[in-house]
N, C-alpha and C positions, 0 to 999 in steps of 0.2 A: 797376436800378441794384444791381449785387452786392451782397451782405452777405459782411463777411470778419472772419475771427478769425485771431489769431496764438496758436499754438500753443506751449507751453513745456514743457520736461521738465528737472526738477529746476532751475529758473529760467532754464536755456536755450534761446535761440529753436530750435524743432525746425520748424517750419513755419507754413502757411497754410491755413486750411479755409474755403473759400468757397462761396458757394448763388449761383449765377444763372440766372434763369429755368426755375426748377424743375429745376436740375441741381447735384451738389454735386461739389467739386473739392479736392482734398489736394495739397500738396507740399512735399517738405521742403524746407527752409532750406539751401542750398549748401554755408554755412559749418558746419553742424550733419553733413551726411555728410560733410566732407570731414574732420573731426576722428575723425571713425569713432566718431558717434553710436548710439546703439541704435534698433532699430527700435519703433513705436509697438504694433505686434502684429504678427503673420504675415502678417496679410489687408494690411497694408500696409509689404511691406519695403523696407528703405533703398534709395531710388533716386534721382535727378533727376529722373525724369519726373514728369507730374502724371499722378495717380489723379483718375478720373472715374467718377460713377455716378447712378443715376436716383433713387436714395434714400440716406439719409445713413448713412456708411459703418458697419457694426456697432460697429467697434471705439468709434467715439465714440457711437452710441446708445447702448451699454451704459453711457456715463456720465453719461446724464439722469437725472434724480431719477427714484423711482415711488412708486407708490398716494396716501398721505395727504400725503408733501411736495409729489410734483409740482402735485397738485390745490391746495395753499395757494400754491405759486410762480405756477401759472397764474394764479388768482384775484387776486393781490396784484399782478403784474406786468401784468396785463390781458393775458395772452398764450393763445391756444387751447393747451388742453393736448396736442394733437395737433402741433403746431410744436415738434417736438425739439430743431432745429439753434436756434431763438431761445431755446427754456428753457435749453440748454447753454452761447450764449456769455452770456447773462445770469447764468447763476449760475456758471460755469465757476471763478472764483475760490475755491470752495468745495467744490471736488473731494476725494475721497479719493486718496492717492497721489501721485505725482510728478509728475502733469498740471496746467498751468492754462491755462486758455482765456482769452484777452481780445479783446472787441470792437475792432476799429480803425475802422468805420465810425461 
């Protein structure tokens, strides 16, 4: 069953991040693109087509906590500390900056 998270930029829906059978997908919300929203990163340019990857997109991977904080989060939430996707969506409400990520499943 796919794991899905809603991605927000400045409290506006920017897109959906998904993991399904070991692959990762990101797609911008069409209304976000039509409004002229900003690309999340240069590696995820604003487009309606789905991005697909065998690894968590580097932009999102960079949002995952590191060091002692990741260790505490993984222990407390009982998540393998190498599962960056799960750590990201479980802690996506406490990210620095304009991005917020909320699980939908």
